[in-house]
N, C-alpha and C positions, 0 to 999 in steps of 0.2 A: 367481457373476455380478455381480450388483448391486451387490453389496459392495463387491466390484473396483473396479466405476466407479465409486461413490460417494467413496470411499478417493481413485480419481485426480481427480476434479471438484475434490474439496475440497484435494488437493494443486496442483494448478496454478493454483486458485482463489485462493491465500495467496501464490502465487510472484508472480500479475499482479498482485495489490494491491501488493504489496511493493514492484514494479517500478514501478505507477503511482504510487505515493506517493513515491518517490524523483523518479520524473522531475518531478512537479509540483513538489515540495518546490527541486530544483534552478531548475526555470523561474523561482520564486517568491524564493527567495534568494540565488541565483547563488553556493550554498557547497555544497563537495562533504561536507563536515562532519554538516551538518541531512542534506543526502541521505542519508547514511547511517544516521543517527538514525532520520528517519521511515523509511529503509526497513524498518529493525529495528522498528518500530512496528506496521508492517505498517496493517492497515484502520482500527487505533487513530486512526493520522492523518487518513487519510479521513472519517472520523465526527466528529475535531474540528472539521476545516476546514469540515465542511457546518454543524456546528453555531457555530461561532465565528470564522469569516471572515465580512467583509461584501464584498457584492461590488456 
């Protein structure tokens, strides 16, 4: 049971990360193409933005 719960959490966590990356990318860049690229990269874009974007 615990293995199934961990797989479910990972599955939905990665999906949420991709959706979050796509929505943030579109809000910042106003480009569907970049949103798709960033959605495919998933959490890598979140880490990139955290490290290299100046707020």
